[in-house]
N, C-alpha and C positions, 0 to 999 in steps of 0.2 A: 887793728888789733881787737879791742877792747870789743869795739862792734860786734866784730865777727863774735867773737865769745860769749856775747849776749846772746846773739842770734840764733849760735848754737843750741846754747843752754833752752833761749823760748820754741824751737823747732822741737826740743826733746821732749820738753814738756808736753808740748800739742799734741806729741805722738804718744804719750804715757797718757793722756786723757782721752785721745781717742780711742786706742787698742783698749783700755779697760771700760767705757762704753759701748764697743764693737761687741765685748765679750758679755758686758752684764743688762744690755736689751737689745731685746729683737727686735726690738723698730729700729733701732739704730743700723745694725746688721746690714735688714735688710736695702737698709737705703745706703748704705756702701756697697752693698752688693749689683744696685741699681746702676750705682756711679761707674762700677768696673765692668758692667756689662752693656750698658746701653752707653756707648760713644758718643752718640749726638747728645746726654742726657750729662754727660762729663764736660763737653765742650760749652754746651750755655753753664754752667758751674763756671768755666775758667773767663769766660768773657765777662760774666758779672763782677769776677774780681778786677780788673783791669791789669793794673800795674806790679799788683799785686799776684797775679798767675802764675808766676814762677815759685811761687813760696806753697801757693795753692798747691801744685802739681807737686811738688817734691814731697811734699808730705802724703799728699797720696800714693805717688810710688812708695814712699816708705810705710808706708802703714800696708799696702797689699803684698808685702814682706809679712810683719807681723802677724795680722789677719790670713794665714796660707792659704786657705781653700777658696780663696777670692781669686778668680784667673790674672794675670799682670798683662799678659803680652802684649793686649791693647792700648794701655796704657803707654808703653812704648811705643809705639805706633802715634796715639796722637800727640805723642810728645814732638814729637818731629814736624808732624802735621802743622800740631799751632805754634811751634819757636821755630821750627828750624832743623833741620840736620844737627847742625856742631852743637848748638843752646839745648836742642833737644836729647841730644845725650849729655852732655852736661849735667841737665838738670835730671832724668832720670839715673845719670851715674852716680848725685850726689843721692838723691831719695831712695834707694836700692842700698847703698852702702849702711845709710843711718839704721834701714830698717834691718838690715842683717845683723851688726853689731848690735842693737836692741835687744835682737831678738836671742842673737848669740849671750850677751850679760843675762839675758833669764834662764836661758838654759843655763848656765852657770851659777846662777843664784840661785834658781829653784833645786836643780839637783835629778838624777836619773829618773825616779822614784814618779817623778810630778811629771817631766815629760816624756816618759812613756804610756802614762794614763791620756795626756793630751793628744802625743802622733798614733794613738790606737799601735795592740799589739802587730796587727801584721805589718805597718810599714816599719816598725821595731825592730820587728825580726828580719826584716828583710836589709834593714840598715843599720842595725848595731854595731861594725865592724866600724861606723864612723865613730863611735863612741870610745874607740881605744885608740885613734889614727892621732900620731901626732907630727906627720910626715907635710908641708909645706909642697910638696908636690902633688902630695893624692887630695890634696883638698884642691889647687890649681884644676886638674883633671875633671874633678868632680862639679864643679863650678861652669869648666867650659863645657862637658858634653852635653847637650840638648835632651830635653825627655826626663831628664832626673828630677824630684821634686825640691831641689834649691832652697826653697825656701823655709820648710819642714828641716832641711838638713843643720840649717841656721843655729838650731836650740837644740840637734845634734854636737853638732861642732863646740858647742857652748859647755855639754860634760864632757868632751876629751880633754888630754891635757893639751892642746895645740894652747900657742900662748892668745893672748889675743891679737894683740899688735902682727902677730904673723898671718892671722886668719883676717883682720883687716886689710891688709896689702892683698894676697893671694886669692880670698874674693870675689874685691873688686878688679884686680886685675883679670879674675873668670871668667866674670861677668861681663866687660866688657864687648869682647865682641859683637855678644850675641843682642846688648840692647844699643850698641851702632847699628847694625843689621837691622833690628824695629824702627831706630830713628832717622835712618836712613829711606828706608820703606813710606814711611808718612810723607818726609818730606818730599821725597819724587811723585807723591800720589797729591798734594797739596799744590804741586807746579804744575801737575798734570806732564809729567816729563813721563810719557807711560813705557814706552820705550825702552826705557834706563832701568824703570821699574822693574819690566820682565826681564832684561837684562840681570839685575840684582835676585831677583826671584828665584830664577833657574841656575846661576852660579853659588848661592847662597843653599840651592832645593840639591845640589851635585854634592856638598861636602856635608851637608845635616843629614838630609835622607838615610845614605848609612852609618851614620852616625845613631840616631834615633831608633833605625830599625835594629844593630845590635847593641841598646842599650844595657837589656839583661845582662849581654855575656858581658860588656863592660863592669857590671855591675859585679857582677861574678869575681872576672880578675881585679879589681880595686878590693875585695875580699880577700883572696889572697894576697897582695902586695901588701894590705894592714897588717 
């Protein structure tokens, strides 16, 4: 148990350092952007770390939440490709949860004025209802629906009255279906199971495309519910 606590503290320290470097050093941000957008480059990085690759991947997943403009879907696919369906899903979930909780903590620590400046006026105006939200169901739906800026929303929920542990549980559960799909897709591609991959893509598309298409209406509905 003590080892797990020390490991969590070490990972948290790495996240703080990585986030600070990415925000303060343009060269570091450019390197991270390449890491997230060039999957071959990321695979090379993971291969270099050997047995520590899972920890490196967890940190990568956490940072892509904290540094919200960086796209993160490719990392979920790569997790399944590199570690298999279930280990990739596990590592992605751990990293995404740590990143989400850190962003939530920053939002709560720094307050609404700072988060408003960071997110920008357009995003704040569209999603400011989250600041007043305190319901677990609303939070779960937001993290479940595809196409919403979940990483940015972590900061906004930090400003809201929702309790920390409620957010931790609900946001993690809401992310899980999408995380599993990305990991499963990567694992199918790695195993050259292209028929199963196509079936997975077809089923997921049938479920996700309508939600993505109507995401603006869903946001309006959520605003009224909040």
